[in-house]
C-alpha positions as CSV (number, residue, x, y, z in Angstrom):
1,M,-34.7,-2.3,19.9
2,R,-34.7,1.5,19.5
3,R,-32.2,1.8,22.3
4,L,-29.7,-0.5,20.6
5,Q,-29.7,1.4,17.3
6,P,-27.7,4.4,18.6
7,L,-25.3,2.0,20.3
8,L,-24.8,0.0,17.1
9,L,-24.1,3.2,15.1
10,L,-21.6,4.3,17.8
11,L,-19.9,1.0,17.6
12,I,-19.6,1.1,13.8
13,A,-18.2,4.7,14.0
14,I,-15.6,3.6,16.6
15,V,-14.5,0.6,14.4
16,A,-14.3,2.9,11.3
17,V,-12.1,5.4,13.2
18,L,-9.8,2.6,14.5
19,L,-9.4,1.2,11.0
20,W,-8.7,4.6,9.6
21,Q,-6.0,5.2,12.2
22,R,-4.4,1.8,11.5
23,H,-4.0,2.5,7.8
24,G,-3.4,6.2,8.0
25,E,-5.8,6.9,5.1
26,V,-9.3,8.1,4.8
27,P,-11.6,5.2,3.9
28,G,-12.9,5.7,0.3
29,A,-10.2,8.2,-0.6
30,P,-8.5,7.8,-4.0
31,A,-5.7,5.4,-4.2
32,G,-2.4,6.9,-3.1
33,T,-4.0,9.5,-0.8
34,P,-1.2,9.9,1.9
35,G,-1.9,9.6,5.6
36,N,-2.8,12.9,7.2
37,T,-1.1,12.6,10.5
38,V,1.6,15.1,11.5
39,A,4.1,12.3,12.0
40,T,3.4,10.9,8.5
41,R,3.8,14.4,6.9
42,A,7.0,15.1,8.8
43,A,8.6,11.8,8.0
44,A,7.6,12.1,4.3
45,A,9.3,15.5,4.1
46,D,12.6,14.0,5.1
47,D,12.3,10.5,3.5
48,P,9.5,9.8,1.1
49,M,9.7,6.1,2.0
50,A,9.8,6.6,5.8
51,S,6.3,5.3,6.3
52,L,7.1,2.0,4.6
53,P,8.3,-1.1,6.6
54,P,12.0,-1.9,6.3
55,Q,11.2,-4.9,4.1
56,A,9.4,-2.7,1.6
57,R,12.3,-0.2,1.6
58,A,14.7,-3.1,0.8
59,M,12.4,-4.3,-2.0
60,V,12.4,-0.8,-3.5
61,Q,16.2,-1.0,-3.6
62,R,16.0,-4.4,-5.4
63,I,13.4,-3.1,-7.9
64,V,15.6,-0.1,-8.7
65,G,18.6,-2.3,-9.0
66,G,16.9,-4.9,-11.2
67,G,16.9,-7.7,-8.6
68,P,17.5,-10.3,-7.4
69,F,13.9,-11.3,-6.5
70,E,13.0,-14.3,-4.3
71,H,9.6,-15.1,-5.8
72,S,8.8,-16.1,-9.4
73,Q,5.8,-13.7,-9.3
74,D,8.0,-10.7,-8.6
75,G,7.9,-8.4,-11.6
76,A,4.8,-10.0,-13.0
77,V,2.1,-7.9,-14.6
78,F,-0.4,-6.6,-12.0
79,G,-3.9,-6.6,-13.6
80,N,-5.5,-3.9,-11.3
81,Y,-8.7,-6.0,-11.4
82,E,-9.8,-4.3,-8.2
83,G,-9.8,-1.0,-10.1
84,L,-8.3,0.9,-7.2
85,L,-5.3,2.2,-9.1
86,P,-5.7,4.7,-12.0
87,Q,-6.7,2.9,-15.3
88,Q,-3.7,2.1,-17.5
89,P,-3.1,-0.3,-20.4
90,R,-2.4,-3.9,-19.4
91,G,1.3,-4.3,-18.7
92,Y,1.7,-0.9,-17.1
93,Y,1.6,-2.2,-13.5
94,H,4.0,-4.8,-12.0
95,E,3.9,-6.3,-8.6
96,Y,6.6,-7.4,-6.1
97,T,6.4,-9.3,-2.8
98,V,7.3,-7.5,0.4
99,E,8.4,-10.1,2.9
100,T,6.3,-10.4,6.0
101,P,8.3,-11.6,9.0
102,G,6.9,-14.9,10.4
103,A,4.6,-15.5,7.3
104,R,4.7,-19.0,5.9
105,N,3.7,-17.8,2.4
106,R,4.2,-14.6,0.4
107,G,2.0,-12.7,2.9
108,A,-0.3,-9.8,2.0
109,R,2.3,-7.0,1.5
110,R,3.2,-5.9,-2.0
111,I,4.7,-3.0,-4.0
112,V,3.0,-2.3,-7.3
113,T,4.9,-0.1,-9.7
114,G,3.7,1.7,-12.8
115,G,5.7,2.3,-15.9
116,T,9.0,0.8,-17.2
117,P,11.2,2.0,-15.6
118,P,8.8,2.6,-12.7
119,T,7.5,6.2,-12.4
120,V,4.7,5.6,-9.9
121,W,4.9,3.4,-6.7
122,Y,2.2,1.9,-4.5
123,Y,2.3,-0.1,-1.3
124,T,-0.4,-2.4,0.0
125,D,-0.3,-4.4,3.3
126,D,-3.8,-5.9,2.9
127,H,-3.4,-7.9,-0.4
128,Y,-4.8,-5.2,-2.8
129,R,-7.7,-4.0,-0.7
130,S,-6.1,-0.6,-0.4
131,F,-3.0,1.2,-1.7
132,R,-0.8,4.0,-0.6
133,R,1.2,5.9,-3.2
134,F,4.8,6.8,-2.3
135,E,7.7,8.5,-4.0
136,V,11.1,7.1,-4.7
137,A,14.0,9.5,-4.7
138,R,16.4,8.9,-7.5
């Protein structure tokens, strides 16, 4: 049993590193902590939305333009019940669906904005388990 313990710890460490690389964020870091890879920093310097999938960039344009939106939930108040975003009064955050190619439902991808008009922007691809803050050039 004692021989298995170091192997189990190594396996857990490997999984944690792989998950960290997949999301580009440090686990447990505050919401909106940007990825720390050279490619992410370089892309962000040129285009603050470069790290977003094309469907998310298209949704940002619809949000900025006031629509149209495909889902009735788009623009609805986001409650921040997970507590991962900075605390704000109810009604501050709104959520929008980011289409997922091949998904039969709304999928797990969302943009959450803060303020009216939006002054802060967050993206999640795992249905509110984590968020990445991004900037929108105006």
